[in-house]
C-alpha positions in Angstrom: 178.6 101.2 51.6 176.2 101.0 54.4 172.7 102.4 53.9 172.0 105.9 55.0 170.4 106.1 58.4 169.1 109.5 59.5 169.9 110.6 63.0 167.0 111.4 65.2 167.6 114.2 67.6 165.4 114.3 70.7 164.7 117.9 71.8 166.1 118.7 75.2 163.6 118.3 78.0 162.1 121.5 79.3 163.1 122.3 82.8 160.3 121.4 85.3 158.0 124.3 86.1 157.4 125.1 89.7 153.8 126.5 90.4 154.0 128.9 93.2 151.7 128.1 96.2 148.5 130.1 96.5 148.8 133.3 98.4 146.8 133.8 101.6 144.4 136.0 99.7 143.8 133.3 97.1 143.2 130.7 99.8 140.7 132.9 101.6 138.8 133.5 98.3 138.8 129.7 97.6 137.5 128.9 101.0 134.8 131.6 100.8 133.6 130.2 97.5 133.5 126.7 99.0 131.5 127.9 102.0 129.1 129.7 99.6 128.6 126.5 97.6 127.9 124.6 100.8 125.4 127.2 102.0 123.7 127.3 98.6 123.4 123.5 98.6 121.9 123.5 102.1 119.5 126.3 101.2 118.3 124.3 98.1 117.7 121.2 100.3 115.8 123.2 102.9 113.6 124.8 100.2 112.8 121.3 98.7 112.3 119.7 102.2 111.0 122.7 104.0 107.7 121.1 105.2 109.6 118.1 106.4 112.1 120.2 108.4 109.4 122.6 109.7 107.2 119.8 111.1 110.1 118.6 113.3 110.0 122.0 115.1 107.7 121.5 118.1 106.4 125.1 118.0 105.7 125.2 114.3 102.0 125.0 113.2 100.1 125.4 110.0 96.5 125.5 108.9 95.3 121.9 108.8 93.7 120.5 105.6 90.0 119.6 105.6 90.0 115.9 106.1 86.8 114.1 105.4 87.9 110.6 104.6 90.8 108.2 104.2 94.1 109.4 102.8 94.0 108.4 99.1 97.0 106.1 99.5 95.5 104.4 102.5 92.2 104.1 100.6 93.9 102.6 97.6 96.0 100.2 99.6 93.1 99.1 101.8 91.3 98.0 98.6 94.5 96.3 97.5 94.5 94.5 100.8 91.0 93.2 100.4 91.8 92.1 96.8 95.0 90.2 97.7 93.4 88.5 100.7 90.5 87.4 98.5 93.0 85.7 96.3 94.1 83.8 99.4 90.6 82.7 100.1 90.1 85.2 103.0 87.2 87.6 103.0 88.3 90.8 104.7 85.9 93.6 105.6 87.1 97.1 106.4 84.9 98.0 109.4 86.2 101.4 110.1 88.3 104.1 108.3 88.2 107.8 108.8 86.7 108.8 112.2 85.8 112.3 113.1 86.9 113.9 116.4 83.3 113.6 117.7 83.0 109.9 116.8 86.4 109.4 118.4 85.3 111.0 121.7 82.1 109.0 121.6 84.1 105.8 121.2 86.4 106.9 124.0 83.5 107.1 126.4 82.7 103.4 125.8 83.6 101.4 128.9 83.9 104.6 130.8 80.8 106.8 131.0 79.0 104.6 128.4 78.2 100.9 128.2 80.5 98.4 126.6 84.2 97.4 126.8 87.1 99.9 126.5 88.2 99.8 122.9 90.5 102.9 122.7 92.6 105.1 124.9 92.6 107.9 122.3 90.4 110.9 122.5 89.4 113.1 119.5 92.5 114.2 117.6 94.7 111.5 119.3 94.0 108.7 116.8 95.4 108.1 113.3 91.7 107.4 112.3 91.0 111.1 112.9 93.4 111.9 110.0 92.3 109.2 107.6 95.5 107.2 108.1 94.1 104.1 109.8 91.6 101.3 109.1 90.1 98.5 111.2 89.2 95.1 109.7 87.3 92.0 110.4 86.9 88.6 108.8 83.8 87.4 107.1 83.0 83.7 107.3 81.4 81.7 104.5 78.1 82.2 106.3 78.5 85.9 106.1 79.2 86.5 109.8 81.8 89.1 110.8 84.3 87.7 113.3 87.4 89.0 115.1 89.0 85.6 115.7 92.8 85.5 115.6 92.8 81.7 115.2 90.1 81.2 112.5 91.4 79.3 109.5 88.6 79.7 106.9 90.8 78.9 103.9 92.0 75.7 105.7 95.7 76.1 105.0 96.7 75.5 108.6 97.5 79.2 109.1 95.4 81.7 111.0 93.6 83.9 108.5 94.0 86.9 110.7 97.8 86.7 110.7 97.8 86.1 107.0 95.9 89.4 106.5 98.4 91.1 108.8 101.3 89.8 106.7 99.7 91.1 103.5 99.0 94.4 105.1 102.6 94.8 106.3 103.8 94.0 102.8 101.7 96.9 101.6 103.3 99.2 104.1 100.8 99.2 107.0 101.8 98.8 110.6 99.7 96.7 112.9 98.2 97.5 116.2 98.8 94.0 117.4 102.5 94.8 117.5 102.0 97.6 120.1 103.6 96.9 123.5 100.6 98.1 125.4 96.9 98.0 124.7 97.2 95.8 121.6 94.7 96.7 118.9 94.4 93.6 116.7 92.0 95.0 114.1 94.0 98.2 113.6 96.2 98.9 110.6 97.7 102.3 110.0 100.0 104.1 107.6 101.4 107.3 109.1 104.1 108.2 106.5 106.4 109.1 109.3 104.0 111.7 110.9 103.5 111.7 114.6 100.1 112.4 116.2 101.6 115.7 117.6 102.6 116.8 114.1 99.2 116.0 112.7 97.6 117.9 115.6 99.7 120.9 114.6 98.3 120.9 111.1 100.9 118.9 109.2 99.6 116.3 106.8 101.2 114.0 104.2 99.5 115.5 101.2 102.6 115.1 99.0 102.2 111.3 99.2 99.5 111.6 96.5 98.3 114.1 94.0 94.8 114.2 95.6 94.2 115.4 99.2 91.6 113.2 100.7 88.7 111.0 99.5 85.7 109.8 101.4 86.4 106.6 103.4 84.6 103.4 103.2 
């Protein structure tokens, strides 16, 4: 007698179900919810980036902050610049930082109504120095003399010290006036955080780049 083998019975397959397509009313409701979600997302982005959007509007203005010195990030990174260059055997001196509108206008008169060479084309309010976002530098020789020599090689590594300083500065996020297409300003380094002069003139300022507002410059 052969061993008992139970028969396995597979239940019949259920007939495929057919989901009816959404009605026009359901589609309209779904599209409305999608539009509301998109609008809500855009509104949230605008709230979080309101100042960034507002400063792009040419007619928008706001009350400017009281600026009495270098922006704290610029101040901190200018000190870092000096420190890193010292490690390379280059003595950098920050010769100028924050500059008031009055000081800027006085400098603008140099080479025009006052003695001396022309050193700027910017009047008060037209320079990043006026907003604490720029510095000027010079080199100090071993004898303690300040120089603005683009070819000087004080650390004797066969590379111009000036361009070595510029390379360090760019690595820290500064842009260099020597790269300008017209009126090259070789001692000039600035960090504008994406703000134009026109935006700064209208009262917008990169306060959010640091917890503090401004600190006295060097």
